[in-house]
C-alpha positions as CSV (number, residue, x, y, z in Angstrom):
1,M,-14.3,-4.5,-59.6
2,N,-15.8,-1.4,-58.4
3,G,-13.8,1.3,-60.9
4,V,-15.4,4.3,-58.9
5,W,-12.7,6.5,-57.4
6,Q,-12.4,6.4,-53.7
7,Q,-10.7,8.7,-51.4
8,P,-8.0,7.1,-49.6
9,L,-7.9,6.8,-45.8
10,P,-6.4,9.4,-43.7
11,D,-3.0,8.6,-42.2
12,M,-3.5,7.6,-38.4
13,P,-1.6,10.1,-36.2
14,V,1.4,9.2,-34.9
15,P,1.3,8.5,-30.8
16,P,3.9,10.3,-28.9
17,P,6.8,8.2,-28.1
18,E,6.5,7.5,-24.8
19,R,3.0,6.3,-25.3
20,A,3.8,4.1,-28.4
21,W,6.4,2.4,-26.4
22,R,4.1,1.4,-23.7
23,R,2.0,-0.1,-26.6
24,W,4.7,-2.6,-27.2
25,S,5.2,-5.8,-25.4
26,P,9.0,-6.5,-24.4
27,P,10.1,-10.1,-25.8
28,P,9.8,-12.5,-22.9
29,G,13.3,-13.0,-21.3
30,Y,14.2,-9.8,-22.6
31,E,12.4,-7.3,-20.5
32,T,15.3,-5.5,-18.9
33,Q,17.2,-4.8,-22.2
34,W,13.7,-4.0,-23.7
35,R,13.4,-1.4,-21.1
36,R,16.6,0.2,-21.7
37,L,16.2,0.1,-25.4
38,A,13.1,1.9,-25.2
39,E,14.8,4.6,-22.3
40,A,17.8,4.9,-24.9
41,A,15.3,5.6,-27.9
42,L,13.2,8.1,-25.8
43,E,16.3,10.3,-24.9
44,L,16.3,11.0,-28.6
45,D,12.4,11.2,-28.6
46,L,12.4,8.1,-31.1
47,G,9.1,5.9,-30.9
48,P,9.3,2.0,-32.2
49,D,8.1,3.2,-35.5
50,A,10.9,6.1,-36.0
51,L,13.6,3.8,-34.5
52,A,12.6,1.3,-37.2
53,E,13.3,3.8,-39.7
54,T,16.1,5.3,-38.4
55,G,17.9,2.2,-37.0
56,L,20.1,2.1,-34.1
57,E,22.9,4.5,-35.5
58,P,21.6,7.7,-33.7
59,I,21.3,5.6,-30.3
60,A,24.6,4.4,-30.7
61,T,26.4,7.2,-31.2
62,A,24.8,9.3,-28.8
63,R,25.4,6.7,-26.2
64,D,29.0,5.8,-27.6
65,W,27.9,1.7,-27.9
66,K,30.5,-0.4,-28.8
67,P,29.9,-3.3,-31.5
68,A,29.1,-5.6,-29.3
69,T,26.4,-3.7,-27.7
70,V,24.5,-2.7,-31.1
71,A,24.3,-6.3,-32.1
72,L,22.8,-7.0,-28.6
73,Y,20.1,-4.4,-28.8
74,S,19.3,-4.9,-32.7
75,K,18.5,-8.6,-31.5
76,V,16.6,-7.2,-28.8
77,A,14.4,-5.1,-31.4
78,R,14.0,-7.5,-33.9
79,Y,12.6,-10.2,-30.7
80,G,10.4,-7.5,-30.0
81,G,8.9,-6.9,-33.5
82,L,10.5,-3.8,-34.7
83,A,12.1,-4.4,-38.4
84,L,16.1,-3.7,-37.8
85,P,18.7,-4.9,-39.9
86,R,20.7,-7.9,-38.5
87,V,24.0,-7.0,-37.1
88,P,26.8,-10.0,-36.5
89,T,28.2,-9.9,-33.3
90,P,31.9,-9.0,-33.8
91,E,34.7,-11.0,-33.7
92,P,37.6,-10.9,-31.2
93,D,39.8,-8.4,-32.1
94,P,43.0,-9.2,-31.6
95,P,42.1,-13.0,-32.4
96,E,44.9,-13.6,-29.5
97,L,45.2,-11.6,-26.4
98,D,47.1,-12.2,-22.7
99,L,44.4,-12.3,-20.4
100,R,46.3,-12.9,-17.3
101,P,47.0,-9.6,-15.9
102,L,43.1,-9.6,-15.6
103,T,43.4,-12.2,-13.0
104,E,46.0,-10.7,-10.9
105,L,45.6,-9.3,-7.5
106,R,46.9,-5.9,-6.9
107,A,44.8,-4.3,-4.2
108,S,42.3,-5.5,-1.4
109,D,39.3,-3.8,-2.0
110,P,36.3,-6.0,-2.6
111,E,35.5,-4.5,-6.1
112,H,38.9,-5.4,-7.3
113,V,39.0,-8.7,-5.7
114,R,36.0,-9.4,-6.8
115,A,36.7,-8.8,-10.5
116,V,40.0,-10.8,-10.3
117,A,38.3,-13.6,-8.8
118,W,36.0,-13.6,-11.6
119,C,38.4,-13.3,-14.3
120,A,40.7,-16.3,-12.6
121,L,37.7,-18.6,-13.0
122,A,36.3,-17.3,-16.2
123,L,39.8,-17.9,-17.7
124,A,39.4,-21.7,-17.3
125,W,35.6,-22.1,-16.9
126,P,34.4,-19.6,-19.6
127,A,30.6,-19.2,-18.7
128,P,28.2,-17.1,-20.3
129,V,27.7,-13.7,-18.1
130,G,24.3,-15.1,-16.9
131,M,25.6,-18.4,-15.5
132,F,28.1,-16.5,-13.6
133,R,25.0,-14.3,-12.2
134,S,23.4,-17.3,-11.0
135,L,26.3,-19.2,-9.8
136,R,26.3,-20.0,-6.0
137,R,29.2,-20.0,-3.5
138,D,28.3,-23.9,-2.8
139,Q,28.8,-24.8,-6.4
140,V,32.2,-23.6,-6.0
141,H,34.5,-26.5,-4.2
142,A,38.2,-25.8,-3.4
143,G,40.3,-29.0,-4.0
144,A,43.8,-29.3,-3.1
145,R,45.3,-28.4,-6.3
146,R,42.2,-26.6,-8.2
147,L,38.6,-25.1,-7.7
148,V,35.8,-27.7,-9.1
149,V,32.5,-25.8,-10.2
150,R,29.2,-28.2,-10.3
151,T,26.3,-26.8,-11.8
152,D,23.0,-28.6,-13.5
153,E,25.3,-28.7,-16.3
154,G,28.3,-30.9,-15.4
155,E,31.3,-30.6,-13.3
156,W,34.6,-28.7,-14.3
157,A,37.9,-28.8,-12.9
158,V,39.0,-25.1,-12.7
159,P,42.9,-24.7,-12.4
160,G,44.8,-21.4,-11.5
161,A,41.7,-19.9,-9.7
162,R,42.5,-20.8,-5.9
163,T,44.7,-17.8,-4.9
164,A,42.0,-15.3,-6.1
165,W,39.1,-17.3,-4.9
166,F,40.4,-17.7,-0.9
167,A,41.4,-14.1,-1.3
168,W,37.4,-12.9,-2.6
169,E,36.7,-15.5,0.1
170,A,38.8,-13.7,3.1
171,V,37.4,-10.4,1.6
172,R,33.7,-11.4,2.3
173,E,34.3,-12.2,5.8
174,R,35.2,-8.8,6.7
175,Y,31.6,-7.6,5.4
176,P,28.4,-9.4,7.0
177,A,26.3,-8.8,3.8
178,L,29.0,-10.4,1.5
179,A,29.6,-13.0,4.3
180,V,26.1,-14.1,4.4
181,S,25.5,-14.0,0.4
182,P,24.9,-17.1,-1.5
183,W,26.3,-15.6,-4.7
184,V,29.4,-15.7,-6.1
185,L,29.5,-12.2,-7.4
186,P,27.1,-10.3,-5.2
187,A,26.6,-6.9,-5.0
188,L,28.8,-4.5,-3.4
189,R,26.3,-1.7,-3.0
190,R,22.9,-1.0,-3.4
191,G,21.6,0.0,-6.8
192,P,18.5,1.8,-8.0
193,G,15.9,-0.9,-7.9
194,L,13.5,-1.3,-5.0
195,D,14.7,-4.9,-4.0
196,S,18.2,-4.1,-4.8
197,R,20.8,-4.7,-1.8
198,I,24.4,-5.5,-0.7
199,G,24.8,-9.2,-1.1
200,G,22.3,-9.4,-3.6
201,R,22.4,-11.1,-7.2
202,L,23.6,-8.4,-10.0
203,S,21.9,-8.1,-13.2
204,N,23.9,-9.2,-16.3
205,Q,24.1,-5.8,-17.3
206,A,25.9,-4.8,-14.1
207,L,28.1,-7.5,-14.4
208,Q,29.1,-6.3,-18.1
209,V,29.7,-3.1,-16.6
210,T,31.9,-4.5,-13.6
211,F,34.2,-6.0,-16.1
212,A,34.4,-3.2,-18.5
213,K,35.8,-1.2,-15.6
214,H,38.1,-3.8,-14.4
215,A,39.6,-4.1,-17.9
216,G,39.9,-0.2,-18.2
217,R,41.7,-0.1,-14.5
218,T,43.8,-2.9,-15.5
219,A,45.0,-1.2,-18.4
220,Q,45.8,2.0,-16.7
221,Y,48.0,0.0,-14.5
222,L,49.8,-1.7,-17.0
223,R,50.9,1.6,-18.7
224,A,51.7,3.5,-15.5
225,T,54.0,0.4,-14.2
226,A,55.8,-1.0,-17.4
227,P,59.3,-0.3,-17.6
228,P,60.9,1.1,-20.8
229,T,61.6,-1.6,-22.7
230,R,58.0,-2.9,-22.4
231,E,56.5,0.4,-22.7
232,E,55.2,-0.2,-26.3
233,A,53.9,-3.8,-25.4
234,A,51.8,-2.7,-22.6
235,A,50.5,0.2,-24.2
236,G,48.9,-2.0,-27.2
237,L,47.9,-4.5,-24.2
238,A,46.3,-1.5,-22.6
239,A,44.5,-0.3,-25.8
240,A,43.0,-3.9,-26.4
241,Y,41.5,-3.8,-22.6
242,R,39.8,-0.8,-22.8
243,E,37.8,-2.1,-25.6
244,L,37.4,-5.6,-24.4
245,S,33.9,-6.9,-23.3
246,Y,33.5,-9.9,-21.0
247,D,32.0,-11.5,-24.1
248,S,35.0,-11.2,-26.0
249,F,37.1,-12.2,-23.0
250,R,35.2,-15.2,-22.7
251,R,35.3,-16.2,-26.4
252,L,39.4,-15.5,-26.4
253,A,39.4,-17.9,-23.4
254,L,37.5,-20.5,-25.3
255,A,39.7,-19.8,-28.5
256,A,42.8,-20.4,-25.9
257,G,41.9,-23.8,-25.4
258,A,39.3,-23.5,-22.6
259,P,36.7,-26.3,-22.1
260,P,33.0,-25.1,-23.3
261,V,30.8,-24.6,-20.8
262,A,28.0,-23.5,-23.0
263,A,27.3,-23.6,-26.4
264,R,27.2,-20.0,-26.8
265,G,30.4,-18.5,-28.4
266,V,31.7,-21.6,-29.1
267,V,31.7,-21.8,-32.9
268,R,33.0,-17.9,-32.9
269,A,35.8,-19.0,-30.9
270,A,36.0,-22.0,-33.4
271,R,36.2,-19.6,-36.3
272,S,38.9,-17.4,-34.7
273,V,41.2,-20.6,-34.1
274,A,41.0,-21.3,-37.6
275,R,41.3,-17.8,-38.6
276,T,44.6,-17.6,-36.7
277,A,45.7,-20.7,-38.2
278,R,45.5,-19.5,-41.8
279,A,47.4,-16.3,-41.2
280,P,50.7,-17.7,-41.3
281,R,49.9,-19.9,-44.4
282,L,48.5,-17.1,-46.1
283,A,51.6,-14.8,-45.4
284,G,53.7,-17.4,-46.5
């Protein structure tokens, strides 16, 4: 080995953050989430290397991300090659929650009725948001007493959702673009995309936002209409709804006994059931 001292190589200049993000290829299947992650990082003038050093905490603080959102984007970043620590998806808290108010019709505007129909379906058919995004109207069949959902993965009876489903179908008939749309949960307005249109298929992110808005509005309604004897319980339920995501709704429905539709979330729901069952024994 040559013992002669050699001058170290100079440090490579760091490219501007925007150019640095363009050099990274998004992970397959997560192109949209990768783009949103890059946009959020650029708002703080963070390139990929800087984000790997700081982690997601600066972005999460700036955007007020919930723990489930942080877990999602940390996964996307790792899939794209960024060395970020693994963030576990939070368990539903509380492990049990009354979800029925989210399935109750209180108005006739399309946004409310669409959200109620979704929650009524999901309470007994807790599919991941991606499955709902691609669910077509011809896959939902109204029986005499319950709905039936048929997909390539199987067939499920869905009790308790007929009223909301028929209300949503009636609302759709008033709007030509919704009446002809094949999707169960179509867009109600044009989005920023060039191919966005009323009646088109919503993105996963748009559906998550739709659910969060519905949960927040339901929370406001519960607090505003609770009788004096129910004010404390209504306030507690409303507080839980304000933090509720669709993924947590789905895991709570699974933990309450809804049949699994896909593998995702089943293990976490089983852990929630086991934890709830252990609580009384530990207290005793």
